[in-house]
C-alpha positions as CSV (number, residue, x, y, z in Angstrom):
1,P,-55.5,52.6,-13.6
2,E,-56.2,52.8,-17.3
3,T,-56.6,49.3,-18.8
4,T,-58.0,47.4,-21.7
5,V,-60.1,44.3,-21.0
6,M,-60.8,41.7,-23.7
7,F,-63.6,39.1,-23.7
8,A,-63.3,36.5,-26.5
9,D,-65.5,33.5,-27.2
10,I,-65.8,30.8,-29.9
11,A,-68.6,31.5,-32.3
12,G,-70.6,28.3,-32.9
13,F,-69.1,26.5,-29.9
14,T,-72.3,25.6,-28.2
15,A,-73.8,23.8,-31.2
16,W,-70.5,22.2,-32.1
17,A,-69.9,21.0,-28.5
18,S,-73.3,19.5,-28.3
19,E,-72.4,17.0,-31.0
20,R,-69.0,16.0,-29.5
21,E,-67.5,13.9,-26.8
22,P,-66.3,15.7,-23.7
23,S,-62.7,14.7,-24.5
24,Q,-63.0,16.4,-27.9
25,V,-64.4,19.6,-26.4
26,F,-61.5,19.6,-23.9
27,Q,-59.0,19.1,-26.7
28,L,-60.3,22.0,-28.6
29,L,-60.3,24.4,-25.7
30,E,-57.0,23.2,-24.4
31,T,-55.3,23.6,-27.8
32,V,-56.7,27.0,-28.6
33,Y,-56.3,28.6,-25.2
34,R,-52.8,27.2,-24.6
35,A,-51.9,29.0,-27.9
36,F,-53.5,32.2,-26.6
37,D,-51.7,31.9,-23.3
38,N,-48.4,31.7,-25.2
39,V,-49.2,34.9,-27.1
40,A,-50.3,36.5,-23.8
41,N,-47.0,35.7,-22.1
42,R,-45.0,37.0,-25.0
43,L,-46.9,40.3,-25.2
44,G,-47.3,40.9,-21.4
45,V,-51.1,40.4,-21.4
46,F,-52.6,39.2,-18.1
47,K,-55.0,36.3,-18.5
48,V,-57.8,36.8,-16.0
49,E,-59.6,33.5,-16.5
50,T,-61.4,31.2,-18.9
51,I,-65.0,30.3,-18.4
52,G,-66.2,27.6,-20.8
53,D,-65.3,29.0,-24.2
54,C,-64.8,32.5,-22.9
55,Y,-61.3,33.9,-22.6
56,V,-60.8,37.0,-20.4
57,A,-57.6,39.0,-20.4
58,V,-56.4,42.5,-19.4
59,T,-53.5,44.9,-20.1
60,G,-52.5,47.9,-18.0
61,C,-53.3,45.9,-14.9
62,P,-51.9,44.7,-12.5
63,E,-48.9,46.4,-14.1
64,P,-49.6,49.8,-15.7
65,H,-48.8,50.1,-19.4
66,K,-49.3,53.3,-21.4
67,D,-49.9,51.4,-24.7
68,H,-52.4,49.0,-23.1
69,A,-55.0,49.3,-25.9
70,L,-52.4,48.8,-28.6
71,V,-51.0,45.7,-26.9
72,M,-54.5,44.2,-26.4
73,A,-55.5,44.9,-30.1
74,R,-52.3,43.1,-31.2
75,F,-53.1,40.3,-28.8
76,A,-56.6,39.9,-30.2
77,Y,-55.3,40.0,-33.8
78,E,-52.6,37.4,-33.1
79,C,-55.1,35.2,-31.3
80,L,-57.5,35.4,-34.3
81,G,-54.6,34.2,-36.6
82,K,-53.8,31.4,-34.2
83,M,-57.4,30.3,-34.1
84,K,-57.7,30.2,-37.9
85,A,-54.5,28.1,-38.2
86,L,-55.3,25.7,-35.4
87,I,-58.9,25.1,-36.3
88,T,-58.0,23.8,-39.8
89,D,-55.6,21.3,-38.3
90,L,-58.0,20.3,-35.5
91,E,-60.8,19.4,-38.0
92,T,-58.9,16.3,-39.1
93,V,-58.9,15.1,-35.4
94,L,-62.2,16.5,-34.1
95,G,-64.4,16.0,-37.2
96,P,-66.4,17.9,-39.8
97,G,-67.7,21.3,-38.8
98,T,-64.7,22.1,-36.6
99,S,-63.3,24.5,-39.2
100,D,-66.6,26.4,-39.2
101,L,-65.8,27.7,-35.7
102,S,-64.5,31.3,-35.3
103,M,-63.6,33.8,-32.6
104,R,-65.4,36.9,-31.4
105,F,-63.5,39.6,-29.6
106,G,-64.7,42.5,-27.5
107,L,-62.3,45.1,-26.1
108,H,-63.0,48.0,-23.8
109,S,-60.5,50.6,-22.4
110,G,-60.9,52.8,-19.4
111,P,-60.3,52.9,-15.6
112,V,-61.0,49.9,-13.4
113,T,-61.5,49.2,-9.8
114,A,-61.6,46.0,-7.8
115,G,-62.5,45.0,-4.3
C-alpha cells in the first residue's frame, strides 16, 4: 500500500542529555512524545515506535488512506508547534539550554512491504 513514513528526532539532544540527570532526560522525552501521541491519535497517524530521541510514525498503513502524505505533513507541522511550545515551558524545570533544542523531520512516501 501507499504510505508516508516520518522519522523525527530532537536536534541537540545528545549534547543536552549528556549534561542532565536521567530523570530529566526521561521527563523531556515523555512530555514531548506524549504530546506527539495525542496529535497522532487525533489525526489517525500510527506511531510505529520511539528509539531514544527518534519518533517513527506512518500513515496509510495499517489502514489505507488516500491523503496519507497530507495527513503526515500536518502531523509533522503540528508536532513542530507542540515542541516549540513545550520546550519553552520545560526550560524552567530542566535548566538552561533546553529551549535550544529543536525537531528535525524526514518524510517519505511510497509503497511499503513487511515480513
